[in-house]
C-alpha positions as CSV (number, residue, x, y, z in Angstrom):
1,X,-27.9,8.7,-0.8
2,X,-25.6,5.8,0.4
3,X,-28.4,3.3,0.9
4,X,-29.5,4.5,-2.7
5,X,-26.4,3.5,-4.1
6,X,-26.3,0.3,-2.7
7,X,-29.5,-0.8,-4.0
8,X,-28.6,0.6,-7.7
9,X,-25.5,-1.4,-7.4
10,X,-27.5,-4.9,-6.4
11,X,-29.9,-4.0,-9.0
12,X,-27.2,-4.0,-11.5
13,X,-25.7,-7.1,-10.6
14,X,-29.1,-9.0,-11.1
15,X,-29.5,-7.2,-14.5
16,X,-25.7,-7.6,-15.3
17,X,-24.1,-9.9,-13.0
18,X,-20.2,-9.8,-12.8
19,X,-18.1,-11.9,-14.8
20,X,-14.7,-12.8,-15.0
21,X,-13.3,-10.7,-17.8
22,X,-10.8,-13.5,-19.1
23,X,-13.1,-16.6,-19.5
24,X,-16.7,-14.6,-18.7
25,X,-17.7,-16.9,-16.3
26,X,-19.7,-15.8,-13.5
27,X,-17.5,-14.3,-10.6
28,X,-17.6,-11.5,-8.9
29,X,-13.7,-10.9,-9.1
30,X,-12.6,-8.9,-12.4
31,X,-10.2,-12.3,-13.0
32,X,-11.7,-15.2,-11.5
33,X,-9.1,-17.6,-9.3
34,X,-8.7,-19.7,-12.1
35,X,-7.6,-17.4,-14.4
36,X,-5.5,-16.1,-12.1
37,X,-3.5,-19.1,-11.4
38,X,-2.8,-19.3,-15.2
39,X,-1.0,-16.0,-15.2
40,X,2.1,-17.8,-14.5
41,X,5.3,-16.0,-13.6
42,X,8.2,-16.9,-15.8
43,X,11.1,-18.9,-14.4
44,X,13.6,-19.1,-17.0
45,X,16.9,-17.4,-17.3
46,X,17.1,-13.8,-18.5
47,X,19.9,-11.4,-19.4
48,X,21.6,-10.1,-16.0
49,X,20.8,-6.5,-17.5
50,X,17.7,-6.0,-19.7
51,X,16.1,-9.1,-18.2
52,X,15.1,-10.3,-21.5
53,X,15.0,-14.5,-21.8
54,X,17.9,-16.4,-22.6
55,X,19.2,-19.4,-23.6
56,X,23.0,-21.0,-23.2
57,X,26.0,-19.8,-21.1
58,X,26.0,-16.1,-21.8
59,X,24.7,-13.7,-18.6
60,X,23.7,-10.6,-21.1
61,X,22.1,-11.1,-24.5
62,X,23.8,-9.6,-27.9
63,X,21.8,-6.4,-27.6
64,X,23.5,-5.6,-24.3
65,X,26.8,-6.2,-25.0
66,X,26.6,-4.0,-27.9
67,X,24.3,-1.0,-26.6
68,X,23.5,-1.7,-22.8
69,X,20.8,0.4,-21.8
70,X,20.5,3.5,-19.5
71,X,18.2,1.6,-16.5
72,X,20.5,-1.0,-14.2
73,X,18.2,-4.0,-14.3
74,X,15.2,-4.7,-16.1
75,X,12.3,-7.4,-14.3
76,X,9.1,-8.7,-15.6
77,X,6.7,-11.2,-14.4
78,X,5.5,-13.2,-17.5
79,X,5.8,-13.6,-21.6
80,X,3.8,-11.6,-23.6
81,X,1.4,-14.7,-24.6
82,X,-1.8,-16.5,-23.3
83,X,-4.3,-15.3,-20.8
84,X,-1.7,-12.7,-19.3
85,X,-1.3,-11.2,-23.2
86,X,-5.3,-11.1,-22.7
87,X,-5.4,-9.5,-19.4
88,X,-2.6,-6.5,-20.8
89,X,-5.0,-5.8,-24.0
90,X,-8.4,-5.9,-21.7
91,X,-6.4,-3.6,-18.8
92,X,-4.8,-1.3,-21.6
93,X,-7.7,-1.2,-24.1
94,X,-11.0,-2.0,-23.0
95,X,-11.4,0.4,-20.0
96,X,-10.8,-1.8,-17.3
97,X,-8.8,0.3,-14.7
98,X,-9.6,-2.1,-12.0
99,X,-7.5,-4.9,-13.4
100,X,-4.5,-2.7,-12.6
101,X,-5.1,-3.9,-8.8
102,X,-4.8,-7.9,-8.9
103,X,-2.0,-7.2,-11.8
104,X,-0.5,-4.8,-9.5
105,X,-0.3,-7.5,-6.9
106,X,1.2,-9.9,-8.9
107,X,4.0,-7.4,-9.9
108,X,4.8,-6.3,-6.5
109,X,5.2,-9.7,-5.6
110,X,7.6,-10.9,-8.1
111,X,9.6,-7.7,-7.4
112,X,9.8,-8.8,-3.6
113,X,11.4,-11.8,-4.5
114,X,14.0,-10.0,-6.8
115,X,15.8,-8.3,-2.9
116,X,16.2,-5.3,-4.6
117,X,15.6,-2.0,-2.5
118,X,14.5,0.9,-4.1
119,X,13.3,4.3,-3.1
120,X,10.7,5.3,-5.0
121,X,8.3,3.8,-7.5
122,X,7.1,5.9,-11.0
123,X,5.9,5.2,-14.0
124,X,6.3,5.7,-18.2
125,X,4.2,8.4,-18.9
126,X,1.8,8.7,-21.9
127,X,1.3,11.5,-24.5
128,X,-1.2,13.7,-22.8
129,X,-3.4,13.0,-26.2
130,X,-3.1,9.7,-25.6
131,X,-3.9,9.9,-21.6
132,X,-7.1,11.9,-22.9
133,X,-8.3,9.6,-25.3
134,X,-7.9,6.5,-22.9
135,X,-8.6,8.3,-19.8
136,X,-5.9,6.5,-17.6
137,X,-2.3,5.8,-17.8
138,X,-1.9,1.8,-17.5
139,X,1.2,2.4,-16.5
140,X,0.6,4.6,-13.6
141,X,-2.0,2.5,-12.3
142,X,0.5,-0.2,-12.1
143,X,3.0,1.9,-10.2
144,X,0.3,3.4,-7.9
145,X,-0.9,-0.4,-6.8
146,X,2.4,-1.9,-6.5
147,X,3.5,1.3,-4.4
148,X,0.6,0.1,-1.8
149,X,1.6,-3.9,-1.9
150,X,5.3,-2.9,-1.1
151,X,4.9,0.4,1.0
152,X,6.5,2.6,-1.3
153,X,6.2,6.3,-2.2
154,X,5.2,7.1,-6.0
155,X,6.0,10.3,-7.7
156,X,4.8,11.7,-11.3
157,X,8.7,12.6,-12.5
158,X,8.3,12.3,-16.2
159,X,6.6,13.8,-19.0
160,X,5.8,12.9,-22.8
161,X,6.6,15.8,-24.6
162,X,5.8,14.5,-28.1
163,X,3.4,11.8,-29.4
164,X,5.4,9.0,-31.3
165,X,4.6,6.1,-33.5
166,X,3.4,3.2,-31.5
167,X,6.6,0.8,-30.7
168,X,4.7,-2.2,-31.6
169,X,4.6,-1.7,-35.1
170,X,8.4,-0.8,-35.2
171,X,11.7,-2.6,-36.1
172,X,14.0,-2.6,-33.2
173,X,16.2,0.2,-34.6
174,X,13.1,2.2,-35.4
175,X,12.0,1.5,-31.8
176,X,15.5,3.3,-30.4
177,X,15.1,6.2,-32.6
178,X,11.5,6.8,-32.1
179,X,11.9,7.6,-28.3
180,X,15.2,9.5,-28.4
181,X,14.7,13.1,-26.4
182,X,10.8,12.5,-26.3
183,X,10.8,12.6,-22.3
184,X,11.7,15.4,-20.2
185,X,11.3,16.0,-16.2
186,X,7.7,17.2,-14.8
187,X,8.8,19.2,-12.1
188,X,12.1,19.9,-10.4
189,X,12.5,17.1,-7.8
190,X,15.3,15.9,-5.4
191,X,16.6,12.3,-6.7
192,X,20.3,12.6,-5.7
193,X,21.2,9.5,-5.0
194,X,17.9,7.7,-4.9
195,X,17.0,4.2,-6.8
196,X,14.0,4.3,-8.5
197,X,11.3,1.8,-10.1
198,X,10.1,2.3,-13.1
199,X,7.0,0.4,-14.1
200,X,5.3,-0.1,-17.9
201,X,2.9,-2.6,-18.6
202,X,5.2,-4.2,-21.7
203,X,8.7,-4.4,-22.3
204,X,9.9,-5.6,-25.5
205,X,12.9,-4.1,-26.4
206,X,13.3,-1.7,-23.8
207,X,13.9,1.5,-25.6
208,X,11.2,3.5,-23.9
209,X,12.8,2.2,-20.4
210,X,16.1,3.3,-21.3
211,X,15.1,6.5,-22.4
212,X,13.3,7.4,-19.4
213,X,15.7,6.1,-17.4
214,X,18.5,8.5,-18.9
215,X,16.2,11.5,-18.5
216,X,15.8,9.8,-14.9
217,X,19.7,9.5,-14.1
218,X,20.2,13.3,-15.4
219,X,17.7,14.5,-12.5
220,X,20.1,12.9,-10.4
221,X,18.9,9.0,-10.0
222,X,21.6,6.9,-8.8
223,X,19.9,3.7,-10.2
224,X,16.7,2.7,-12.0
225,X,15.1,0.0,-11.9
226,X,12.4,-1.8,-14.7
227,X,9.5,-3.5,-13.9
228,X,7.1,-4.5,-16.5
229,X,4.1,-7.2,-16.4
230,X,5.3,-9.0,-19.4
231,X,8.3,-8.9,-21.7
232,X,6.9,-8.8,-25.4
233,X,7.9,-10.1,-29.1
234,X,6.9,-7.2,-30.9
235,X,4.0,-7.9,-32.0
236,X,0.0,-7.1,-30.7
237,X,-3.2,-9.3,-31.8
238,X,-6.6,-7.7,-31.7
239,X,-9.0,-8.6,-29.0
240,X,-12.4,-9.1,-29.5
């Protein structure tokens, strides 16, 4: 049986040679080295709390000064644009769960640079209906890849008990209201005094991450840090 599978894989590769998902050139990797080099990390100034890009002398953004999130610090890999945006869209909507490996490795390297220490990796959950439609939770796959790269345990801690409107279609105020009370603990887990890393693919206002962090702290977590692939702009383009 194993020999037949290898022959079948070889035959399929002849008929449909593997290509980079981003540039479509022949390559054995889902993202070729050239495209991977274009997934550049953001190196500019960010808010010392939520992590949004900042300009000027202030260390915190106006939103965090008025209404700080429940999480302790937010980090992201890059801006939601260019090759990174395309990679996320293909990962999220075009049934390419294998992209979690290269993207998760980039995220793990980014988080390692921060020097922050955590005890456990978890993720923003999907509602069961959306999970069934998509077949996987991209945030969960990223979290698992990060845990492998950092040598940390991961835990499935939260449930999304209510289906909500897509955050990308809402204003900041609507996003905040949209996620209130929609998450709950999945099971009784001992989190007392632990520091958690909460993973998502894209963070824009931080409303979803903040609500998840609130529940995790009610469960006993001492600190919650947020890590996302991209910092969003509030809009998403279709992908072909």
